C-alpha positions as CSV (number, residue, x, y, z in Angstrom):
1,M,-25.2,-10.1,-11.0
2,S,-25.1,-13.0,-9.0
3,R,-27.3,-15.7,-7.9
4,K,-27.8,-14.1,-4.2
5,N,-28.8,-10.8,-5.6
6,W,-31.0,-12.5,-7.5
7,I,-32.4,-14.1,-5.0
8,V,-32.6,-11.3,-2.9
9,L,-34.7,-9.7,-6.0
10,T,-37.2,-12.2,-6.2
11,I,-38.1,-12.1,-2.5
12,I,-38.2,-8.3,-2.8
13,T,-40.5,-9.0,-6.0
14,S,-42.6,-12.0,-3.7
15,I,-43.3,-9.5,-0.5
16,W,-44.3,-6.5,-3.6
17,I,-47.0,-8.8,-5.1
18,V,-48.6,-10.2,-1.9
19,G,-47.7,-6.6,-0.1
20,A,-49.7,-5.3,-3.4
21,A,-52.7,-7.4,-3.6
22,G,-53.1,-7.1,0.2
23,F,-53.2,-4.0,-0.6
24,Y,-55.5,-4.2,-3.3
25,L,-58.6,-6.6,-1.5
26,E,-58.3,-4.7,0.9
27,T,-59.3,-1.5,-0.1
28,R,-60.4,-2.1,-3.4
29,K,-58.3,0.6,-5.0
30,L,-57.1,0.8,-8.3
31,E,-54.2,3.1,-7.8
32,G,-53.0,1.8,-4.7
33,V,-51.6,-0.5,-7.0
34,F,-50.4,1.6,-9.3
35,L,-48.4,4.0,-6.5
36,S,-47.0,0.5,-5.7
37,I,-45.9,-0.4,-8.7
38,N,-44.2,3.3,-8.5
39,A,-43.0,2.2,-4.5
40,F,-41.2,-1.1,-6.8
41,G,-40.0,0.4,-9.3
42,V,-37.8,3.2,-7.1
43,L,-37.4,-0.1,-4.7
44,V,-35.8,-2.0,-7.5
45,A,-34.0,0.9,-8.7
46,V,-32.1,2.3,-5.5
47,Y,-31.2,-1.8,-4.6
48,V,-29.7,-2.6,-8.5
49,S,-28.2,0.9,-8.2
50,V,-26.1,-0.3,-4.6
51,L,-25.2,-3.3,-6.1
52,N,-23.4,-1.4,-8.6
53,S,-21.8,0.8,-6.1
54,L,-20.6,-1.9,-4.4
55,H,-19.0,-3.6,-7.6
56,T,-17.6,-0.7,-8.4
57,S,-15.8,-0.3,-5.2
58,E,-14.9,-4.3,-5.5
59,L,-13.4,-3.8,-8.6
60,E,-11.9,0.1,-7.3
61,E,-9.9,-1.9,-4.7
62,E,-8.3,-4.8,-6.7
63,S,-7.3,-2.5,-9.2
64,N,-5.9,-0.7,-6.2
65,Q,-4.0,-3.9,-5.4
66,F,-2.7,-4.7,-9.0
67,K,-1.2,-1.3,-8.7
68,R,0.2,-1.1,-5.2
69,T,1.8,-5.1,-6.6
70,E,3.8,-3.0,-10.0
71,N,4.8,-0.2,-7.5
72,S,6.2,-3.0,-5.4
73,A,7.3,-4.8,-8.6
74,T,9.3,-1.2,-9.7
75,Y,11.1,-1.2,-6.9
76,L,12.6,-4.8,-7.1
77,E,13.4,-3.8,-10.9
78,R,15.3,-0.6,-9.4
79,W,17.4,-2.4,-6.2
80,D,19.1,-4.3,-9.7
81,S,19.8,-0.7,-11.3
82,V,23.1,0.2,-12.7
83,A,23.1,3.3,-10.6
84,L,22.1,1.3,-6.9
85,K,24.4,-1.7,-8.3
86,D,27.1,0.3,-8.7
87,A,26.4,2.4,-5.1
88,R,25.8,-0.9,-3.0
89,D,28.6,-1.8,-4.7
90,F,30.4,0.5,-2.5
91,T,28.8,0.3,0.6
92,R,29.5,-3.6,0.9
93,G,32.5,-2.1,0.5
94,I,32.5,-0.5,4.0
95,K,30.1,-4.2,5.1
96,K,33.9,-5.9,4.5
97,I,35.9,-3.5,6.5
98,R,33.3,-2.2,9.3
99,Q,33.8,-4.7,11.9
100,D,37.7,-3.3,12.0
101,L,36.2,0.7,11.8
102,S,35.6,2.6,14.2
103,N,32.3,4.8,14.2
104,K,34.8,7.7,13.6
105,K,36.7,6.2,11.4
106,M,33.7,5.1,9.5
107,L,32.8,8.4,9.2
108,E,35.9,9.7,7.7
109,K,35.8,7.3,5.2
110,I,32.9,8.3,4.1
111,D,33.1,12.1,4.3
112,G,36.8,11.5,2.5
113,D,35.2,9.3,-0.4
114,Q,32.9,11.5,-2.7
115,N,31.5,8.2,-4.7
116,L,31.3,6.2,-1.0
117,E,29.4,9.7,0.0
118,R,27.0,9.2,-3.0
119,S,26.8,5.8,-2.5
120,V,25.7,5.7,0.4
121,I,23.3,8.7,0.2
122,T,21.7,6.9,-3.2
123,V,20.8,3.7,-1.1
124,F,19.1,5.8,1.2
125,N,17.2,7.7,-0.4
126,F,15.9,4.6,-2.7
127,W,15.0,3.4,1.2
128,Q,13.3,7.1,1.7
129,D,11.5,5.9,-1.6
130,I,10.6,2.8,0.1
131,Y,9.1,4.4,3.0
132,L,7.3,6.8,2.0
133,S,5.7,4.7,-0.2
134,I,4.1,2.5,2.2
135,V,2.9,5.0,4.7
136,H,0.9,6.4,1.6
137,D,-0.2,3.0,0.5
138,R,1.4,3.0,-3.3
139,V,3.4,-0.1,-2.4
140,N,2.6,-4.1,-0.8
141,E,4.5,-4.1,2.1
142,D,4.9,-7.7,2.5
143,I,5.9,-7.9,-1.1
144,L,8.9,-5.6,0.0
145,R,9.4,-6.5,3.6
146,R,9.9,-10.0,2.1
147,S,12.3,-8.8,-0.5
148,F,14.3,-5.8,1.7
149,A,13.9,-6.5,5.3
150,G,17.3,-7.5,5.8
151,V,19.2,-6.5,3.5
152,Y,17.7,-2.9,5.5
153,T,18.3,-3.5,8.8
154,D,22.2,-5.1,8.3
155,M,22.4,-1.5,6.1
156,Y,20.7,0.8,8.4
157,E,22.6,-0.9,11.2
158,R,26.2,-0.2,10.1
159,F,25.9,3.3,8.8
160,K,24.0,4.2,12.2
161,P,26.4,6.6,12.5
162,W,26.5,8.0,9.5
163,I,22.4,9.1,9.6
164,E,22.7,9.8,13.4
165,A,25.9,12.5,11.7
166,T,23.5,13.8,9.0
167,K,20.5,13.8,11.3
168,S,21.0,18.1,11.3
169,E,21.3,18.2,7.7
170,S,18.3,16.0,7.3
171,P,16.0,14.9,9.8
172,R,12.9,14.2,8.3
173,A,15.2,12.1,6.6
174,T,15.9,10.2,9.5
175,E,12.8,9.9,11.0
176,D,12.7,7.8,7.7
177,Y,14.8,5.6,8.1
178,M,14.5,5.2,11.8
179,S,10.7,4.5,11.1
180,L,11.2,2.0,8.4
181,Y,14.0,0.3,10.2
182,E,11.3,0.1,13.6
183,M,8.7,-1.5,11.1
184,W,11.0,-4.2,9.6
185,R,13.4,-4.8,12.4
186,P,14.1,-8.6,13.0
187,D,12.4,-9.1,16.4
188,R,9.0,-7.0,15.5
C-alpha cells in the first residue's frame, strides 16, 4: 500500500477509536464497543478490497497497453517481411509511372498483371488489418500513424481508382481503406 493509503487507513482508525470511545463513555455498554469493532473490521476489509481492485485495474491497463505496443511492433516487423517487400516493390513500379498513366490505363495494367494485382491486394490487406486493429483497440495507433501514415496516404491516393473499381466486390474493405485514409490524411 502507498503512503497515501496508510494515511487514509490511519484516519479511519482514528475516527473509529474516537467514535467507539465516545459511544462507550456515553452508554457504558461494552457490547456496543464489540459491535463497533465488527463494523471497523468490515470497513477496513472493504477499503482494502477496493484498493486491491483499483490496483488490479491499473495492472490490467498497463498489461493491455504493453500488448497494444507489442502488436504495433508486429506490424512494423510484418512491413519488412519478404512477402510485403515483394508486394511493395511491384506497387512502387506503379508509383514511378503513375503520373504518365490515366486511371483507365492503371486499372488495365493491374488487371493484366497477376503479380501486380496480387501485390496490390496483399498490401491493401495489410492496411485493412491495421485499420481493424485500430478500431478494436489492439494496437497503439500513434506508433502506427508515425510509422505508416505518409506511406499509406500516398498509396491510397495512388491506387484510389483501383479501390473504387473493386468497391462492388468488397465494399467493406473499401470502407476500411477510406476510413484509415480519413484518420491518417495529412491535413487532419
